[in-house]
TIGUMAR-957316 format. One record per residue (C-alpha): y negated, z negated, x negated; residue in one letter. Coordinates in pm, whole numbers, padded with zeros to 5 digits, always signed. Example, Ala and Ser with C-alpha at 12.3 -4.5 7.8 and 13.67 -1.06 7.14 Angstrom:
+00450-00780-01230A
+00106-00714-01367S
***
This chain:
+01499-01518-01757M
+01142-01381-01679N
+01219-00996-01621E
+01361-00894-01312V
+01477-00560-01169H
+01297-00415-00851V
+01412-00133-00669R
+01163+00166-00629I
+01143+00353-00287G
+01196+00183+00069I
+01399-00135+00150H
+01181-00302-00154R
+01174-00654-00035N
+01400-00843-00307R
+01409-00877-00685Y
+01720-00871-00862H
+01847-01050-01181T
+02179-00838-01207D
+02142-00488-01268T
+02498-00393-01139S
+02395-00554-00810C
+02517-00364-00496S
+02205-00444-00304A
+01970-00289-00600L
+02168+00040-00634N
+02307+00094-00266G
+02144+00336-00018K
+02127+00646-00250P
+01965+00840+00000E
+01635+00597-00022T
+01711+00470-00391F
+01419+00613-00636G
+01542+00448-00931G
+01468+00063-01066I
+01143-00086-01247E
+01115-00401-01452Q
+00845-00647-01395M
+00807-01015-01426S
+00940-01239-01178R
+00575-01370-01149E
+00453-01016-01055E
+00750-00961-00821A
+00681-01278-00629E
+00310-01186-00636R
+00416-00845-00454Q
+00592-01076-00191G
+00919-01027-00308L
+01221-01268-00272K
+01493-01343-00509H
+01816-01125-00413C
+02056-01357-00230R
+02374-01148-00410T
+02215-01208-00755C
+02167-01565-00647K
+02537-01638-00594A
***
């Protein structure tokens, strides 16, 4: 899987493989949406794989 999902807004330090992940969709007061990008681009931006999605 090459496409990942990234939170738009603050608290952006992980990328997600599961769009229903609570870490991706949580904190509605700081949530600005979701963008898709390649895993390589997410890692280039310094993002790590979400521990919840990995489980």
